[in-house]
C-alpha positions in Angstrom: -79.4 144.0 -76.9 -81.3 147.0 -78.1 -84.2 148.0 -75.9 -87.5 148.3 -77.7 -88.4 152.0 -77.3 -90.1 154.7 -79.4 -86.6 156.3 -79.9 -85.2 153.0 -81.3 -84.6 153.1 -85.0 -86.4 150.5 -87.1 -83.1 149.1 -88.4 -81.6 148.7 -85.0 -84.7 146.9 -83.8 -84.6 144.3 -86.5 -80.8 143.8 -86.1 -81.2 143.2 -82.4 -84.5 141.3 -82.7 -84.7 139.7 -86.2 -88.0 138.1 -85.3 -89.6 141.5 -85.3 -89.3 141.9 -89.0 -92.6 140.2 -89.6 -94.3 142.4 -86.9 -93.0 145.6 -88.5 -94.0 144.3 -92.0 -97.5 143.6 -90.7 -97.8 147.2 -89.5 -96.4 148.7 -92.7 -93.2 149.9 -91.0 -90.3 150.0 -93.5 -87.2 148.9 -91.6 -85.0 148.3 -94.7 -84.9 151.3 -97.0 -86.2 153.7 -94.4 -84.7 152.0 -91.3 -83.0 155.1 -90.0 -86.3 156.5 -88.8 -87.2 156.0 -85.1 -90.2 153.8 -84.3 -92.0 156.9 -83.0 -91.4 158.7 -86.3 -92.6 155.8 -88.4 -95.7 155.2 -86.3 -96.6 158.9 -86.5 -96.5 158.7 -90.3 -99.0 155.8 -90.2 -101.1 157.3 -87.3 -100.2 154.4 -85.1 -99.8 154.7 -81.3 -96.1 154.2 -80.7 -96.5 153.2 -77.1 -99.0 150.5 -78.0 -96.7 149.3 -80.8 -93.8 149.1 -78.3 -95.8 146.9 -75.9 -96.9 144.6 -78.8 -93.3 144.4 -80.1 -91.9 143.6 -76.6 -94.5 140.8 -76.2 -93.6 139.4 -79.7 -89.9 139.5 -79.1 -90.0 137.5 -75.8 -87.9 134.3 -75.7 -86.8 134.7 -79.4 -83.3 133.3 -80.0 -80.5 135.5 -81.4 -80.0 134.8 -85.1 -76.5 133.9 -86.2 -76.2 136.6 -88.9 -76.3 139.3 -86.3 -72.9 138.3 -85.0 -71.1 137.6 -88.3 -68.1 139.5 -89.6 -68.2 141.0 -93.1 -67.0 137.9 -95.0 -69.3 135.6 -93.1 -72.2 137.9 -93.8 -71.4 138.0 -97.5 -71.5 134.2 -97.6 -74.7 134.1 -95.6 -76.5 136.7 -97.9 -75.4 134.8 -101.0 -76.4 131.4 -99.7 -79.7 132.6 -98.2 -81.1 135.6 -100.0 -79.4 135.5 -103.4 -80.1 131.8 -103.8 -83.7 132.3 -102.8 -84.2 135.1 -105.3 -82.5 133.3 -108.2 -84.9 130.4 -107.5 -88.0 132.5 -106.6 -88.0 135.3 -109.2 -88.8 133.0 -112.3 -91.7 131.2 -110.6 -94.5 133.8 -110.2 -94.6 134.9 -113.8 -95.7 131.4 -115.0 -98.3 131.2 -112.2 -99.4 134.7 -112.9 -100.0 133.8 -116.6 -102.2 130.9 -115.5 -104.3 133.1 -113.1 -104.6 135.9 -115.7 -105.8 133.5 -118.3 -108.7 132.5 -116.1 -109.3 135.6 -113.9 -107.8 138.5 -115.9 -111.1 139.6 -117.3 -112.7 140.1 -113.9 -109.5 141.3 -112.2 -107.7 143.9 -114.4 -105.3 144.6 -111.5 -103.6 141.4 -112.4 -102.2 143.2 -115.5 -100.7 145.8 -113.2 -99.2 143.0 -111.1 -97.7 141.5 -114.2 -96.1 144.8 -115.2 -94.7 145.3 -111.6 -93.3 141.8 -111.4 -91.5 142.2 -114.8 -90.0 145.4 -113.5 -88.9 143.9 -110.2 -87.2 141.0 -111.9 -85.5 143.2 -114.4 -84.3 145.3 -111.5 -83.2 142.6 -109.1 -81.4 140.1 -111.4 -78.7 142.6 -112.7 -78.4 143.9 -109.1 -77.6 140.4 -107.8 -75.0 139.9 -110.5 -73.3 143.2 -109.6 -73.1 142.3 -106.0 -71.8 138.7 -106.7 -69.3 139.7 -109.4 -68.1 143.1 -108.1 -69.0 144.3 -104.6 -68.9 141.0 -102.7 -65.4 140.1 -104.1 -64.2 143.6 -103.1 -65.4 143.1 -99.6 -63.7 139.7 -99.3 -60.5 141.3 -100.7 -60.6 144.1 -98.1 -60.5 141.4 -95.4 -58.0 139.0 -96.9 -55.5 141.2 -98.7 -52.1 141.7 -97.0 -52.1 145.4 -98.0 -55.0 147.8 -98.6 -56.3 147.0 -102.1 -56.6 149.6 -104.8 -59.9 149.3 -106.6 -60.5 150.7 -110.1 -63.7 152.3 -108.8 -61.9 154.0 -106.0 -63.4 153.8 -102.5 -65.7 150.9 -101.8 -68.3 153.7 -100.9 -68.8 154.1 -104.6 -70.3 150.7 -105.5 -72.1 150.7 -102.2 -73.7 154.0 -103.1 -75.0 152.5 -106.3 -76.4 149.4 -104.5 -78.2 151.7 -102.0 -79.9 153.5 -104.8 -80.9 150.3 -106.4 -82.2 149.0 -103.0 -84.5 152.1 -102.8 -85.8 151.4 -106.2 -86.5 147.8 -105.4 -88.3 148.9 -102.3 -90.5 151.2 -104.4 -91.3 148.4 -106.8 -92.3 146.0 -104.0 -94.5 148.7 -102.5 -96.2 149.1 -105.9 -96.9 145.4 -106.1 -98.4 145.4 -102.6 -100.6 148.3 -103.6 -101.7 146.7 -106.9 -102.7 143.5 -105.0 -104.5 145.3 -102.2 -102.0 144.1 -99.6 -102.1 140.6 -101.2 -105.8 140.2 -100.4 -107.1 137.3 -102.5 -110.5 138.2 -103.9 -113.6 136.1 -103.0 -113.6 134.4 -106.4 -109.8 133.7 -106.2 -108.8 130.1 -106.9 -106.0 128.1 -105.3 -103.5 129.3 -107.9 -104.5 132.9 -107.2 -103.8 132.4 -103.5 -100.5 130.6 -104.2 -99.4 133.5 -106.4 -100.1 136.1 -103.7 -98.5 134.0 -101.1 -95.3 133.7 -103.2 -95.2 137.4 -103.9 -95.7 138.3 -100.3 -92.9 135.8 -99.2 -90.6 137.4 -101.9 -91.3 140.8 -100.4 -90.6 139.8 -96.9 -87.3 138.0 -97.8 -86.2 140.9 -100.0 -86.9 143.4 -97.2 -84.8 141.4 -94.8 -82.1 141.0 -97.4 -81.9 144.7 -98.0 -81.9 145.4 -94.3 -78.9 143.1 -93.7 -76.9 144.8 -96.5 -77.9 148.4 -95.7 -77.6 148.3 -92.0 -75.0 145.5 -91.3 -72.8 144.6 -94.3 -72.4 147.9 -96.0 -71.4 149.9 -92.8 -68.9 147.1 -91.9 -67.4 147.2 -95.4 -67.1 151.0 -95.3 -65.3 150.7 -92.0 -62.9 148.1 -93.4 -62.2 150.3 -96.4 -61.4 153.3 -94.2 -59.4 151.5 -91.5 
C-alpha cells in the first residue's frame, strides 16, 4: 500500500486509500483531474503545511478497509463504474434543477447567486449526460472487446488512446464546471435565511461533486491506464 508522504501523488493516495477522498476534498486538493501532482505541490499551491496534512491523512486512513474497486481488472472496473457512478449520475442529475427552481422562486430575489448556480448546473448536465452515453456506447464496449476478443481488435477510431484522450479532455471540463458551482455557492454554505429546501439543494450538489470526482479519478488513474496497456500489449 502506498505510504502517505509529501512526495506521494494525490491520485496514488486515493487509489491506495480511497477513504482519503473526502479528506482531500475538504482541503480543496484536486485528486482527479490534477491527481498527478504530489501532495507537497498541491499543498504549496493552497499554502497548506504538507507535513501537517500528512499527519492528518495518516490518522484519517487508520483501520480503513481496502475497497474492492482497487483490485478489479479492466472489465470488472467498467462494470463497477457503470453500476455505481453512471447509475448515480443518471438518477441524480435531473433532481437538483427542480429543487433549484423551488428555492429560486422563494429566495432568488435575495440571493442572485442562485441564478449563477442554475446556469452552472445546466452546463454540467449538458456536459455530463452526452459524456456518459459516449462511454457506455463507445469506449466501454471497446475496453470489454480488448479483453474478450480472440485476436487484437481493429477499431474504426484507431488506437483506444484516441477516445480516451477525448474523455480526459471532457473530464477536465467537468471538473472546471464543478469548481465553478462550488465557487458560486460559496463552498456550499447555506445562508442564514436558507430554508430546508436550500440546504437539501446544496447537500445534493456537494454529494454530486464528491461522487463525480471519485468517478473521474477511477477512470483517469485506474481504468484508462489499464485500457491503454491492454491496447498496446
